[in-house]
C-alpha positions in Angstrom: 81.5 138.1 70.6 83.4 137.8 67.4 86.7 135.9 67.2 89.4 137.0 64.8 90.3 134.4 62.2 93.7 132.6 62.8 96.3 132.8 60.0 96.9 129.5 58.1 100.1 128.7 56.3 99.7 128.5 52.6 102.5 126.1 51.8 103.4 122.5 52.9 104.2 122.3 56.6 106.0 119.8 58.8 103.9 117.9 61.3 106.4 117.8 64.0 109.5 119.9 64.6 110.8 117.6 67.4 114.3 116.2 67.4 114.4 112.7 66.0 114.8 109.8 68.4 118.2 108.4 67.9 118.0 105.4 70.2 115.2 103.4 71.8 117.6 101.3 73.9 116.5 101.0 77.6 118.5 102.8 80.3 121.0 100.6 82.0 119.9 99.1 85.3 122.0 98.3 88.4 125.3 96.5 87.8 124.3 93.2 89.6 121.0 93.0 87.8 119.1 93.3 91.2 117.0 96.1 92.6 117.7 99.7 91.8 120.0 101.6 94.3 117.5 104.4 95.0 115.7 104.6 98.3 112.3 105.4 96.7 110.8 101.9 97.3 112.4 101.1 100.7 110.7 101.1 104.1 113.2 102.9 106.4 113.3 104.1 109.9 111.8 107.5 109.0 108.7 105.8 107.6 108.5 103.6 110.7 108.7 106.7 112.9 106.0 108.5 110.9 103.7 105.5 111.1 104.4 105.1 114.9 103.5 108.8 115.5 100.4 108.5 113.3 99.2 105.3 115.1 99.8 106.8 118.6 98.1 110.0 117.6 95.1 108.2 116.2 94.8 105.9 119.2 95.0 108.9 121.6 92.5 110.9 119.6 90.0 108.0 119.6 90.4 107.4 123.3 90.0 111.0 124.2 86.9 111.2 122.0 85.3 108.5 124.2 85.9 105.4 122.2 86.2 102.2 124.2 89.7 100.9 124.6 88.9 97.5 123.0 87.5 99.3 119.9 90.6 101.5 119.7 92.8 98.4 119.7 90.6 96.7 117.1 90.7 99.6 114.8 94.5 100.1 115.1 95.2 96.4 114.6 93.0 96.5 111.5 95.0 99.5 110.2 98.2 97.6 110.9 97.0 94.5 109.1 96.1 96.6 106.0 99.5 98.3 106.1 101.3 94.9 106.4 99.3 93.5 103.5 100.1 96.5 101.4 103.8 96.3 102.1 103.7 92.6 101.4 101.9 93.1 98.1 104.2 96.0 97.0 107.4 94.3 97.9 106.7 90.9 96.7 106.7 89.6 100.3 110.4 88.9 100.4 111.5 92.0 102.3 108.7 91.7 104.9 109.2 88.0 105.4 113.0 88.6 105.8 112.3 91.3 108.3 109.9 89.1 110.3 112.3 86.2 110.3 115.2 88.4 111.3 113.2 89.9 114.2 112.2 86.4 115.4 115.8 85.3 115.3 117.1 88.3 117.1 114.4 88.0 119.8 115.2 84.4 120.2 118.9 85.2 120.6 118.2 87.8 123.2 119.4 90.8 121.2 
């Protein structure tokens, strides 16, 4: 198979025809200097519902497949521990700890 030769320009050419970069200034962050306002990094009720359905479905499937109940609980608690460790590492631990403390205070207050 023979390929046709590509045409080459004869005169000087520019390397890049891109528009020049006018500013390398970073994009402005949130007004208070805190976390961004987007919900991309937040763990909300929808995420909790999805995880609840996944855990219940996995546990039911394992039990119906004949796995002993103690083994099912051990596997699901291991998955929960891995998930909690991941959330703690990703969020710096502040959000998870504030959630745990808030839940403890609410349960102690009877709410």
